[in-house]
N, C-alpha and C positions, 0 to 999 in steps of 0.2 A: 464480057470484053467491058475494059475500061475504055471510055472512049474522050479522043487526043478533046482537051476547051472545056469541056462539061459545066451547061450551065443548069442555072436553076430550074429553067423549063425542063432542063432534061430529065432532073429530079422529079418532078412533077408528072412525068410525064410514066414516066417508068412506072410512080408510085399509083400513080390513076389515080390525084389529086391535085387539089389545083396550085398554084403557086402563091398564093394566101397560107393555104397548110401548112406548103413546106415552108413558108418562111417565118412562120409559127416557130415550126419544131425545131431551127436552126436559133432563133430565138429564146427558147426556154420556156412559152408560154405554159402555164399550168394545163390550160384547157385543149391540152387534145389527147384527143382519145390509144391510148398504149400501143395498140393496132396501127394508127394512123404512125407512129414513129417509129415502132418499128419499122414500116414498109420505106418509109424516108431514107430512115440509115445504110439501110438492106439498098436502095435504091443509088443513093450519095459511095454506099462501096461500091458496090458491082463499076460504075458508073469511071470511081474515079475523082468522083466532089470534092472539092475541099471548102467550103461555107469560106464568108470574110472570117476574119477574124478577130472585128468585129463583133458578129453574129452569132460565133459560135454556141450554144448550150454547154457548154461546160463554161464560162466564162458568167454565168447566169443565173443555174440552175446546176450547182452542185449535189451529186449525190454523199461527198467523201468517203468515196471508196476507191482505193485503187484491185483494177484485176495482176492477181500472178499467176505465170503459166511455166512451170518446172518441167522437167522432166520423169521427178519419179521425187514420190515423198518419202520413200525409204533411207533410214539411214542419216548420218552425224556433220556430212559437207550439205543436203539441202534444209534439214532440219535446222541448222547454225544461219544459214545465209535467209531463210524466211527469220527468223529470229531478230535478227540486223532491219530486214526490213519494218518487219512488225511495231519496232524497238520506232524508229524512226516516223512509221507512219502516224502510233498511236502520239507523238509528242506535238501535230499536228492537229489530230483531232481526225484521223481517219481509221479507219479497219484496210481489212483485205479479202478478198474474195480469192479462194484457191483453188488454184483446181493441177490439176496431173498429166499429165500428156504423153506417158511412154513413152517419150524420145518415137512417136510417130505421128507425122503431118497432119496425119486427118483431125487425129483427135486433137491436134495442137490448133487446128481450122475452126472445129467445135466450142474447144474452151472458148476462143476469142469469140466467134461469133456470138453465144452466150451470153456472152459480160457487154456488149453491144447495149446500151444505152445506160448501164447499171453500176460505170463507174467513168471517172474522170481522167482519169489517166492506167494507164500499161505496163508492168515489165515482163519483160520475156524471157526467158532462159534457151534458148534452141542451139544446146554445144553440135547438135547433129541433124542437122535440118537445113536442106538448100535455102540460104538469106533470098531467095528471090519467093520462095514457096513464104517463107513469114511474111515477108513484106508482103506478098498477095494479099495474104486474110485477116492482119490487121487494119483497125476500125481505121474508116478515114475521118479525120479531124482530130482525133484523140489523140494524147500525147502518151506515147512510148519510150521505154527505154528496153533495151538488146542488152543482156549478161551473157558474155564468150560467144557473138556468132562470128562465124567467120568473114564478115563484108559486114560489119552497119549501115552501110547507104549513106541514105541521109539523116539516118537514126544516129540518135545520140548512144551510146553505150558505153560501156563498162568489161575491163577486162583483165587480167595478169598476162604479166609477163613473163610467159611460162620458159625464155629463153635463157633468161638468166638466171633463174633455180634451179635449173637443170645442169647450168655450166657450173653456179655453183657446188651444185653435189658431186660434178665427177671434179671438179679443181678440186674440193676436198677429200676424198678418195683418195684423192692420186697422191695425196698430199700423205695418207696415212700411212703409204705403200704397197696401196692396190694397185693389182696389173694386168687380172682377168673378171670386169666387170661383163656384169648380165643388167640388159633392161627389161624389164616384161614390161609392155606396151599395154594402154588404155583402149578400147575401142574403136575400129578401124569407121572412119567417116565423121570422129568427134575431133573439132578441130582443140579443143586441147590435147586430146592424143597425143593427134597428129604432128600440135610445136613442139609435146616432150618429148616425141620420138625422134623427132628432126634435131631438135639441140643437141640430144646422147649422140646424136653422130657429128654432131660438127663438134663438139666438147671432147670426144674423144680422138677427133683429129689432132685437132688442139693439143692437149694434154701429151695424149699417149701415140705422135704421128707410125702412122703402119699399120697399126692396129688396126683389125677388120670390126666393125662392130658388132656384138652377141644379140640377137633381140629373138627374143621370144611373146609370140600375138597374145593376147589379154582380152581384159575388158575392165570392170572398175569397180570390179565383187571381190573380194576375200578371198572369193574360191581359184580365183586368176591365179594368185600369190603361194595358193597350196598346192594347185596344181603343177606350178614354174617349179616353183622348190624341190616337190615329190622326181619330175623328171629326170630336174639335174643331176638330181645324188646319183638317181638307178644310172643312169646316163656312165658317167664319173669320168666327166668334165672335171675338166678342172677353174673352178669361179672363188673370186674369193671376196663379192660383192653383189650385192643385186639394188639395182633402182627401178623403185618401184613406179609406175605410172599417179599411183596414189597411195595415199596414206591404209587404205583397207586391202590393196594388194600387199603392201610393206608387210601389214601387217599377219597377213595367211601366210607368205613366205615364213616370216620370224618363227610363226605357229610348227610347221613343221619341221624346220630349220632344228628347234629345241625339242623338238619329239621326237627326232634323232641321234640325238646328242650330240651337233653340232656346236662345239663353237663359237657366239657370236658376242662381239666381236673376232676372239683369235684370228679364226680359221676364217669366217666368212662378214661382212660390213653388213648395214643393211637402211637402207633409207627411200624413204616414202617424198608424197606432195600433200599439200595444204593445212594439217598439224592441225585432226581434229583431234575434240579435245580426249579418245581413248589414246591416241598416241602422245599425248604427255602419261597417261599413266604406264603404258608396257615404255616409257623412255626410249621411244622413236626419233630416231635422230629426222627431218623432215625440212622440207620447205617455208615457212612458216607467211601463207596469201592475207591471214584475218580473218574468215569465210564471212564473219556479220560483220565487219566491215564492207564486203562488198556489195552485201543486200542491204546496209545503210547507205553507203555510196551511188546506190540504184535509185533508192527512195528518193537522196537530195537532188539529184539530177532531174527527174520526175518531176517533183511539186517547182523544179525552179521551170518547168514547160510550162507545166498545169498557169503557174504564174507570171508566163511569159518573159518570163528572163530571159535575159539575149547571152548564149556562152557561144564561144569561139571555138571549145574544144568539144569535137565530137566524142573523141573518144575517153575515155579518162580511166588510165591504164596503173594498177596496180604493183608496185614493185617488192616483189617477195624477198624476205633473208630465208637462211640459213640460220637452222634451231640446231646445235649440236649436241646431242644426246646419248645414251651407252650403248645403242647399237653399232656406233662405229668406229669412237674413239677418238681422241683428240691428236692433233698433227703431228705425226713426229713418235706418237707409240710402236711397239713395235707388236706383231701380228705374227702367228702360228703359218 
């Protein structure tokens, strides 16, 4: 349990070390046994003790490593984010320690604990986890930046303006004459998926008032798009546009529609979100967020914190832009 107003003596008592030994750890002295350092950092984290900024080991004994914890290592989205981080870190002579938490709170906690004392800062992407749980396991006294967090709290964060992106998609589809839009949603509990689902409902009410929203539960994987498209075709339900939670879902739907001989975009338009590299090759209309830029901006903000540069901006909001390609057609083009 974290103790309000914990002192260095409290840390020493919990770690069963002298105050002088604890002080040496926080001041980055080289003659500290690794076990003692680990005990001190664990005690400080448990008590919620934050050493004085001038005494942090961060400022005196840099590891030149940044810890990165992300939900998954699979897929173009995460590889692009990591590429942006790695590029910015490499420019500054840093390397990454990367861990996959599989969207699991306990694995996220284990990943962050394993990096304690080995990194100068951390970037954590946990869009599906409770922000209080993430905050509770972040190492004390180490700068951290969150990506796509439901509530960054006192931490710096980088986020996507999901609402602006989805609104642009819906406005574009309505301008092309679409009236029966279906949203294939992302996973429950994921902040990006939640915001995109809510934005779809809001945009539909704005551009097609009185029309009830049609939402199919899904995930961020291609299989969700494939399943949704098959179900829609089998049901005989009238629909003329699919607004997917991300590009992989859109590409799954696109594959099934084309396999079934459906004219895209003549009969059904398909739009995604993210603009992963594969979307460009398949000419998918999507919302471009600059995926590698997300990683780069998170890393830049982290280095500002590591170097003690003040910033009034807690959340760096990335404004996406609509990229119109062949799967929706241009405004004014007729469709079947």
